[in-house]
Structure formats: C-alpha cells, structure tokens
LOPAKOL-898677 format. One record per residue: x, y, z of N, C-alpha, C in turn. Coordinates in pm, whole numbers, plus 50000, padded with zeros to 5 digits. Example, Ala and Ser with C-alpha at 12.3 -4.5 7.8 and 13.67 -1.06 7.14 Angstrom:
<pavexs>
513194943150780512304955050780513204967050780/512854977550708513674989450714512905000350787/
</pavexs>
This chain:
<pavexs>
500854988350000500005000050000500905012450000/500985019549891501865031249882501405042649973/502385048750041502135060150129502975071850080/502345083350071503055095550033503135104350156/504345108450190504515117550302504135131550257/503655139350351503275153150323504305162350387/504085175350376504975185150438505035183450589/504005177450647503965174350790503985159150799/505115153250838505295138750828504225130050893/503575134750998502555126451064501265125450984/501065134350889499895134050801500305126250676/499535115750643499925106850535498825105350432/499235104250306498325101250197498535086650160/497475078850163497535064650134496835062050002/497505054849912496915051249783496365037149792/495075035849770494435022749771494625016149635/494415003149630494674995549507493414988649457/492654995249369491454988849315491814977649217/490964967749212491114956549119489924956849025/490194957948896489124958948797489094946548709/487894942948668487714932548568486434935648490/485964926448413484814929048328483534932048406/483494928148532482294930648614482264944548676/483444950348689483534963248755484814964148835/484704968448961485894971149041485634967349186/486704963549255486664960549398487904966649461/487744972949578488884978549650488654977149800/489694973049871489654973050017489984987150063/489044993550132489275007150177489945007750313/489864996750388490544996150517490704981650559/491904978250602492184964950657493224966950765/492944962350887493754965251005495234962250983/495574950350939496994946750929497704954550818/497024957350708497644965150601497974979250649/497094985250726497354998550778498414998150888/498424987750970499464986251072500844985151005/500904978450891502164976950818502734990250772/501895000350756502385013550715502425023350832/502315017850953502475026151072501215032751124/500055028451077498785033951127498075022951203/498165023951336497555013551419496425019151505/495745028951452494625035251523493505025051544/492825026651655491655018151681490405025751637/490075024151510488905031151456487645024551510/486755032951564485555027851630484265032951566/484405041851469483215048251415483445051751268/482425049751187482435054451048481395065351035/481675075250952480735086250930480785090150783/479735096550736479645101050597479145115350595/479855124050525479445137850506478905139250364/477655143150351477025144950221476845159950200/477335164950088477345179250060476695181749924/475655189749922474855191549800475515200049694/476195210849738476645220649639478145222849641/478665225849523480055230249509480235242749595/481385243949658481645255649742481145254149885/480825241949925480455239350064481735237350144/481845244450255483025243550342482625236950473/483505228650525483355222850659484705223650728/484675228350852485915228550929486375242650956/487495242951011488515233151046488195227551185/487875214951195487365208751317488385199451382/488255197851513489045188051589488265184251713/488745173851780488245170151912489405170652010/489185177452123490235179552222490385167252314/491575165852373491775155152471490775156752585/490365146052646490815132252627490055124952516/489345132152433488575125952325489125129152186/490405132752179491045135552050490975122951963/490825125051833490615113851741491615113751626/492125101751594492765099651465491635098351365/491875102751242490845102651139491425097751006/490655089950937490995085750802489895090850711/490255098850611489285105550523489455100450380/488335097550315488335093250176487115099050106/487285103849985486165109049908485485097249839/484205095349869483435084449809482765088849679/482495101949669481865107249548482275121849534/482725125549415483065139449390484535142649410/484785155449444486135160649453486155171749556/487185171849641487305182049745488725187649752/488835199449811490115205349850490175203250000/491125195350045491205191050185492355197950255/492145202050380493165209250457493275203150597/494535201450640494845196450774495785206550839/495435211350959496185221751030496775215951158/498085217751177498775212651295498495221651415/497895215851519497565223251642498465219351759/499485211251735500375206651843501395217651873/501215224351985502045235952019503535232852024/503905220652063505325217152075505925212251943/505115210551840505625205451712506285216651633/507345213551560507975223751476507065228351363/506015220751337505075224251230503785230451284/503785234551412502575240951469502145252651380/500845253151351500285264051271500445262251121/501165251951079501315249150937500195239850892/499975239750761498915231150709499365223350588/498645212650563498775204650442497485206650366/497585209250237496395211050153496575202750027/495535195449990495585187449870494185184649820/494115181249693492845177449633492695162349644/491515157949685491165143849689489915141949604/489865130849532488665127949454488375113049459/487145109649433486715095749439487485087149340/487845092649227488475084849121489945081549144/490625088749235492065086049251492375076049362/491385071949437491535061449539492625064349641/492715077249678493635080949786492815084349909/493395081650025492775086150149493825093350231/493385100750329494245109250408494155105250554/495315102350615495365099250758495725111850835/494875115250932495055127251014495125122851160/496295123751222496395119751362495765130151455/495495125951578495015135251680496025146751691/495515158551721496385170251732496295179451612/495425176051519495255183951397493795187751381/493565199051314492215202951273492075199351126/490845196251086490585191750949489395199250890/489505202450763488395208750693488525206750544/487475210250473487505208750327486515218150263/486695219250131485785226650044485425217449928/484135216449897483725207949785484005215149654/484515207649557484845213249426483835209149319/482855200849359481795196449270480505195549351/479385195449283478105192749349478075178049392/477285175249494477005161649542478275153849580/479055159449670480245152649721479905144849847/480515133149859480365124849978481745121350030/481965123750159483245121350221483045111250333/483825100250326483735089550425484855091250527/484505089550653485445090950763485505078050844/486695074550890486875064850996487435072851113/486865071151230487245079051347487655069851461/488735073551528489205066051644488625072751768/487525067451816486885072851935485535078751906/484745080252011483375085351994483335100451976/482235105051919481995119451911481695124552051/482385135052091482225141052224481955156052204/480685159852192480365173852159480995184152252/481145180852379481725190352474483215192652448/483835183952370485255185052339485515188752193/484445191652119484585195551980485015210151971/485925212751879486405226351861486775228851716/487295240651692487675243851555488445256751545/488935259151426489665271351391488995277051267/488815290051263488185296651149488985293751022/488355287750924489055283050804489565294150713/489055306150732489505317450649490375327050730/491015321750835491935329450918493085334050828/493275347250810494325351950719495725347750762/495945345450892497265341050940497635327150887/496645319150851496915305650802497345305450656/496965315450582497325316650439496975304150359/495785298950383495315287450305494825292450170/495325286550064494955290749928493725282849883/492585286049944491335279349906491045281949758/490645271849682490355273949540489025281349517/488215281949620486965289549617487015298949737/486645311249718486675320949827485665317049934/486105314450058485155310950163484055321350184/484345334050156483345344550171482185342450074/482435335549962481385332849864480855318549878/481395311149972481005297149988479875295150088/479575282550111478505278650203479185273650330/478985280950440479545277450570478415277350673/478535268550771477565268650879477825280950967/476805285251040476995296351134478035292851239/478065280151280479045275651379480465277651325/480695273351198482035274651141482415289251119/481455297751089481755312051072482205318251204/481755312551316482085318151447483285312051516/484005303251447485185297051510486295307251528/487155305251630488235314851655489375313651555/490125324351543491375323751467492375315551548/493405310351482494395302051551495025309551667/495355322151649496025329751756495125331551879/493825329851863492895331351975492455317952034/492945307151978492565293952025493355290452151/492645285252251493325280652373494315269652337/495305267652422496275256652402495545243552425/495275236352316494495224052322495405211852323/496405212052236497325200652223498735205352261/499405197752347500775201652386501735201852269/
</pavexs>
C-alpha cells in the first residue's frame, strides 16, 4: 500500500489499490493489518459520511480535544474536494502549518490525520460524499475548531470562503492565535 509523506510527516496520503475486471471494480478501503504495516495502528471505532449538496460547501477546520482527541481517516466516496489539515500541536515544529491537497473519488487516495490536527475541506463539485473512519466517539463538549479563512493561516482555498457555504458555527470559530492551548 503506497504512502506519500506530506509537508507534515505525521499526516499521510495512502493510495488504495482497486482491482478491475469485466464486472467492475473492487477495493479494500481499510484492513487493520495493512494499515498497521504502514504505521497506522489507530483503533477506529466509528464510520461517518458527510454528504454535501453544492460546490463551494466548506466544513471545518474541526478537531476534538483531549481526552477525546481522534485519529481520522478521510476518503472521498463521490466527487472532489480541497482538503486541509492544520497542525495544532504547540510543541511541534510544524505548529500552525497546514497540508492542503485535492482528493477525489476516482484517485483512490485517502488521508490519515492523527490527533492534534484540525481538518476541513471545500467541495469542488456538486454532490460530494466524504467517508470518515474515526478513532473514538463523538464528544460534543470537546469539539472545537479554527476559522478556516483565518488570514494568518494563508490557506489558498480554490473557492473564496466568503462566497462559499459555511455553517453559522464554522463562521464563528476562533482564529488560531485566539485558540486556547488544546494540544501540547
């Protein structure tokens, strides 16, 4: 299973291997030992699906704080997105830096995001579906985020968030400089 390192080594892009024949295609999207072999031994306990109707829909940048911080595996099941991962680990040399890449259903790549990072995306097509594997339960009291259009982050969104579709909650998230120290 090929792994591509990103600018932040703990964030990994995994290329899945579809098998095609005259009937169609089959791909294993997750198998415990295969992921352990590439250094991902998270105990995923939950699957989730984000369905987004329109191009220009933004979600994030979200995280869950300790003791409910989660590793996350993200894969686009339908459509195409611009995906962003922001390092929130204050002691990391990459604190405040981000990884940004395009993911689409057709390229069979998924993104591993360890605890200590915020995650968000922008849909680049109508009717996008994003599949998540999460290590740990959803804990609303520990859910947090960073404003995705924080100018200090210098994220080069392909669609202007000011013209996009954001929830009121995401519009009210703090800038990184105003975020409490969540991850050491």
